[in-house]
Structures are given as C-alpha cells and as structure tokens.
C-alpha positions as CSV (number, residue, x, y, z in Angstrom):
1,M,137.9,104.9,118.6
2,L,139.9,106.2,115.6
3,A,141.5,109.6,115.2
4,V,142.6,111.2,111.9
5,D,145.1,113.9,111.3
6,V,147.7,115.2,108.8
7,S,151.2,115.6,110.1
8,P,154.2,116.7,108.0
9,W,157.5,114.9,107.7
10,L,160.0,117.7,107.3
11,R,162.6,117.2,104.6
12,L,165.0,120.1,104.7
13,D,167.0,118.5,101.9
14,A,164.0,118.2,99.6
15,Q,164.4,121.6,97.8
16,T,164.5,119.8,94.4
17,C,162.5,116.7,95.2
18,P,159.7,116.0,92.7
19,D,156.2,116.6,93.9
20,R,157.6,118.3,97.0
21,L,155.3,120.3,99.3
22,F,155.8,123.0,101.8
23,C,154.6,122.3,105.3
24,H,153.4,125.0,107.6
25,L,155.5,125.1,110.8
26,R,154.8,127.2,113.9
27,P,158.0,127.4,115.9
28,P,157.9,128.0,119.6
29,G,158.0,131.5,121.0
30,D,157.3,134.7,119.0
31,A,159.1,133.5,115.9
32,E,157.4,133.9,112.5
33,H,155.6,131.0,110.8
34,Q,157.8,129.1,108.4
35,M,157.1,127.1,105.3
36,I,159.6,124.1,105.2
37,P,159.8,121.5,102.5
38,G,158.3,118.3,103.5
39,R,155.8,115.5,102.9
40,P,152.4,115.6,104.6
41,Y,151.1,112.2,105.7
42,S,147.6,111.3,106.6
43,F,147.4,109.2,109.8
44,V,144.6,107.0,111.1
45,V,145.3,106.2,114.8
46,A,143.5,103.7,117.0
47,L,142.9,105.1,120.5
48,K,142.2,103.1,123.6
49,I,139.3,104.2,125.8
50,G,140.4,105.2,129.2
51,R,143.2,107.1,130.8
52,T,146.1,105.9,128.7
53,T,148.4,107.3,126.0
54,W,148.8,104.0,124.2
55,S,147.8,104.1,120.6
56,A,148.3,102.2,117.3
57,V,148.8,103.5,113.8
58,P,147.0,101.1,111.4
59,D,147.3,103.5,108.5
60,A,149.7,106.2,107.3
61,V,149.8,107.3,103.7
62,R,151.4,110.2,102.0
63,L,149.1,113.0,100.9
64,E,149.7,113.7,97.3
65,P,149.7,117.4,96.0
66,G,146.3,118.7,95.2
67,A,144.5,115.8,96.9
68,D,140.9,116.3,98.2
69,L,141.4,115.9,101.9
70,A,137.8,114.9,102.7
71,A,137.7,112.2,99.9
72,F,141.2,111.0,100.7
73,T,140.4,110.7,104.4
74,T,137.2,108.8,103.7
75,T,139.1,106.4,101.5
76,R,141.7,105.7,104.2
77,L,139.0,105.3,106.8
78,R,137.1,102.8,104.6
79,D,140.3,100.8,104.1
80,T,141.2,100.9,107.7
81,I,137.8,99.9,109.0
82,D,137.5,97.1,106.5
83,R,140.8,95.7,107.7
84,L,139.7,96.0,111.3
85,I,136.5,94.1,110.5
86,D,138.3,91.4,108.7
87,A,140.7,91.0,111.7
88,G,137.7,90.6,114.0
89,H,138.2,93.9,116.0
90,W,134.7,95.0,115.2
91,K,131.5,92.9,114.9
92,A,127.9,93.7,114.1
93,G,125.8,94.4,117.2
94,V,128.4,96.4,119.1
95,S,128.6,100.2,119.1
96,E,129.8,102.0,116.0
97,V,133.4,103.2,115.5
98,L,133.9,106.8,116.7
99,V,136.1,108.8,114.4
100,V,137.6,112.0,115.9
101,M,139.0,114.8,113.8
102,D,140.2,118.4,114.3
103,A,138.8,121.6,112.8
104,G,141.0,121.4,109.7
105,Y,138.7,118.7,108.3
106,D,135.3,119.1,106.6
107,A,133.5,117.1,109.2
108,P,130.0,117.5,107.9
109,R,131.0,116.3,104.4
110,I,133.1,113.4,105.7
111,A,130.1,112.3,107.9
112,R,127.9,112.0,104.8
113,L,130.4,110.2,102.6
114,P,130.9,106.8,104.3
115,T,127.2,106.1,104.6
116,D,127.7,102.3,104.5
117,L,130.3,102.2,107.3
118,P,129.6,101.6,111.0
119,V,131.1,105.0,112.0
120,Q,130.1,108.1,113.9
121,V,132.1,111.3,113.1
122,L,133.0,113.7,115.8
123,G,134.7,116.9,114.5
124,R,135.6,120.2,116.0
125,L,134.2,123.2,114.1
126,R,136.2,126.3,113.8
127,P,134.1,129.5,114.6
128,G,133.7,131.9,111.8
129,P,131.1,134.0,109.9
130,G,129.1,130.9,109.1
131,D,128.2,130.6,112.8
132,A,125.9,133.6,112.7
133,S,122.6,134.2,111.0
134,P,122.2,136.8,108.2
135,G,122.6,140.5,109.1
136,A,120.0,143.0,109.9
137,D,117.3,144.1,107.4
138,P,118.8,146.6,104.9
139,R,116.0,149.0,105.9
140,G,117.7,149.4,109.3
141,V,115.3,147.5,111.5
142,R,116.7,144.8,113.8
143,S,114.5,143.1,116.4
144,G,112.0,145.9,116.2
145,H,114.4,148.6,117.0
146,P,116.1,151.0,114.5
147,C,119.8,150.5,114.2
148,R,122.1,153.4,113.8
149,G,125.1,153.5,111.5
150,R,126.2,150.8,109.2
151,P,124.1,147.6,109.5
152,P,125.9,144.6,110.9
153,K,127.2,141.9,108.5
154,H,126.1,139.1,110.8
155,G,123.1,138.6,113.1
156,A,122.6,136.4,116.1
157,K,125.1,133.5,116.7
158,F,124.2,129.9,116.1
159,V,123.9,127.7,119.2
160,F,124.5,124.2,118.0
161,G,122.5,122.8,121.0
162,D,119.6,125.0,120.3
163,P,117.7,124.1,117.0
164,V,115.8,127.4,117.2
165,T,119.0,129.4,116.3
166,R,119.9,127.3,113.2
167,G,117.0,127.1,110.8
168,Y,118.4,123.8,109.4
169,E,115.0,122.1,109.9
170,T,113.3,124.6,107.6
171,R,115.8,124.1,104.9
172,D,115.6,120.3,105.2
173,T,111.8,120.4,105.0
174,L,111.9,122.4,101.8
175,I,114.6,120.3,100.1
176,T,112.8,117.0,101.1
177,T,109.6,118.3,99.5
178,I,111.4,119.5,96.3
179,D,113.2,116.2,95.9
180,T,110.0,114.1,96.2
181,R,109.4,112.6,92.8
182,D,106.6,110.2,93.7
183,H,103.4,110.9,95.5
184,L,103.9,113.8,98.0
185,D,102.4,112.9,101.4
186,G,99.9,115.3,102.8
187,N,101.8,115.8,106.1
188,E,105.0,116.7,104.2
189,G,103.0,119.2,102.1
190,C,101.6,120.8,105.2
191,E,105.1,121.1,106.6
192,A,106.4,122.7,103.4
193,V,103.6,125.3,103.4
194,A,104.2,126.1,107.0
195,A,108.0,126.5,106.4
196,A,107.2,128.8,103.4
197,A,104.8,130.9,105.5
198,L,107.5,131.4,108.1
199,I,110.0,132.6,105.5
200,A,107.4,134.8,103.8
201,A,106.6,136.4,107.2
202,Q,110.1,137.9,107.1
203,C,109.6,139.5,103.7
204,S,108.6,143.1,103.2
205,D,105.0,142.3,102.2
206,G,104.7,139.2,104.4
207,E,102.1,138.8,107.1
208,P,103.4,138.3,110.7
209,V,103.3,134.9,112.2
210,S,100.2,134.2,114.3
211,P,101.0,134.1,118.0
212,F,98.3,131.4,118.5
213,F,99.1,129.0,115.6
214,G,102.7,129.9,115.0
215,P,105.9,128.5,116.7
216,K,106.2,129.0,120.4
217,E,109.9,129.6,120.2
218,P,111.6,132.6,118.5
219,V,112.1,132.2,114.8
220,P,115.7,132.7,113.4
221,A,116.4,135.1,110.6
222,F,116.3,133.0,107.4
223,A,118.8,133.4,104.6
224,M,117.7,135.0,101.3
225,E,118.4,131.8,99.4
226,L,115.6,130.0,101.3
227,R,113.0,132.1,99.5
228,S,113.7,130.5,96.2
229,L,113.6,127.0,97.8
230,A,110.3,127.9,99.4
231,V,108.9,128.9,96.0
232,D,110.0,125.5,94.5
233,A,108.5,123.6,97.4
234,L,105.2,125.4,97.0
235,D,105.3,124.5,93.3
236,R,105.8,120.9,94.2
237,V,102.8,121.1,96.6
238,L,100.6,122.4,93.8
239,A,101.9,119.9,91.3
240,P,100.1,116.6,90.4
241,E,100.6,113.7,92.8
242,S,100.3,115.9,95.8
243,E,98.0,114.6,98.5
244,L,97.5,118.0,100.1
245,A,96.4,119.6,96.8
246,E,94.1,116.6,96.0
247,L,92.4,116.9,99.4
248,W,91.8,120.6,99.0
249,D,90.6,120.3,95.4
250,D,87.8,117.9,96.7
251,T,86.4,120.7,98.9
252,P,84.6,123.9,98.0
253,D,87.5,125.9,99.4
254,G,90.0,124.4,97.0
255,P,90.2,127.5,94.7
256,R,90.7,129.8,97.7
257,W,93.4,127.6,99.1
258,R,95.3,127.6,95.8
259,L,95.0,131.4,95.7
260,S,96.5,131.6,99.2
261,I,99.4,129.5,98.1
262,D,99.9,131.7,95.0
263,Q,99.9,134.8,97.3
264,L,102.7,133.1,99.3
265,R,104.7,132.6,96.1
266,W,104.2,136.3,95.2
267,I,105.5,137.4,98.5
268,L,108.5,135.2,98.3
269,D,109.3,136.3,94.8
270,P,107.4,139.5,93.6
271,R,108.5,138.7,90.0
272,L,105.9,135.9,90.0
273,R,103.0,138.3,90.7
274,P,100.7,138.4,87.7
275,Q,100.3,141.8,85.9
276,E,96.9,143.4,86.2
277,D,94.8,143.3,83.0
278,V,94.8,146.5,81.0
279,L,91.3,148.0,80.9
280,F,91.9,149.9,77.7
281,E,94.7,150.8,75.4
282,I,95.6,154.3,74.3
C-alpha cells in the first residue's frame, strides 16, 4: 500500500530564494491562515497493513512551481513502483498496489494515467456542486410539482454507491458508440438508441418513458450536454457499417425505423428539424 501527499518544508529565511513558493499554513486555534515561504515536496510513502504506524518513504521530490500535480504524481508513482518491482517487493500474480490519496488530488485523472501499472487508486472526493444533478427545469416544474420562487441551482445529490443517481452509464454508452470507427455492433447500437430515447424523454417535446419497456429504477436528470452526444450517437447508428441499420434496412419497416430515429434527433436538437415545403410563393 502506497500513500501520496504534498507537504511543505517551511523556509522562513527564503524571502529572496529563487523559485520560492508560499505554503499555506493553518495554525492551531482561531489564528488566521498564513502563507509562509517554503518548498512543497511530493512524498510517496509505503504503508504496512495492520495496526502499526511504521512506514517507509521511498520517494520525496520537490514540487517545482507551476507543476501539474496529477502528471507529476503519476511520474513519481511510476518511478517508485518500477523500483519496487526491480527490488522484488511486488511480483505478478499477487494483488495490485493500492495507492491512497487525499481530496487535494484529481483521483479520477490519476487513476486513468498509469494504465500499464499494477495499481488501484483510492482517493477521497471533496463534496461540491459536482455532486448534484442539474437543477430544475426552467419552466418551474420539478418532480411533477410546481416550484415557487427562484429555481434551485442543483438537483438531487449523487450517491456514489447508487448508479441510478449518476447517469455515467448513459454518457459512457454514447461516447463508446461515437468513438467506434469500425463496424458498430447491433447490441451497442440498440443501447445507444435506448440512451438517446431516455434523454429525449426529458426534453420539452419528448415522449415519456414507457412504464412497461423502460427502466425499472428512477431515471436521473441528464445534463444538457448529453443531448448533443445523443445526436452524434444516433448519427453513428445511421451511418454505414452499422449492424443495427443494416438489419432494419433488410426489413419492410426500415424506412419507418429511420424516420423514428430522425424524430429522436429533432427532439434532442430542434434545429435539425426539416423545414416544411412551401406550397406556393407570393
């Protein structure tokens, strides 16, 4: 188990030191926060499993001014884990190395950077506005009840243990469909159409989700940006090398299916709706 953190080395005499930084210091009591000259260091500490306070510091490097903390931490973790593997402290077949970090780190980004390392990242997330779904509809309707006064800025809170409150799966489904350059599988196309239909149901002209064929759990309020992703995903489903489009085109109902997909696109983005033909000109 490894833990990462940044700790300042205070240098009160470093007022004129080149590349000096000011470290945030919170004194005990009710005293005001202070900014004291110092040098922040990035530490990688090896922790022992069990009820013990013994630890080892295999890596400690000064954090340069303007450094990208996530990229810098990933580089130090890579160097430390490579040295631990060379020393025989980790071998293939055993559990991965657990890396623990505080809320000051961008844990989701760091978890995606070292893709070739045998690590699992555990980070504490600081609560904030991002832990809530979008606010109520501007028309003043929330959960079927009119809301009085100014509409709230944020909606229901995200529960990280409850996938229903996040909506991440819908976003991932759309992005996966859009990024598919080769032949699009039929099942992936069906999932993309279903995700777009759920998002369209929350639009002003959208049809409500069927209680018989729709999700059994409550659907979260989707962000506005997902509508453009849904349109791009539907375009990919209609594009060549799409198994779902090919299967529908081989049936008599193919044109009607394509029209239903176009209607979804028009609901998600009314600007795509075709203009009616002019019967006569004056």
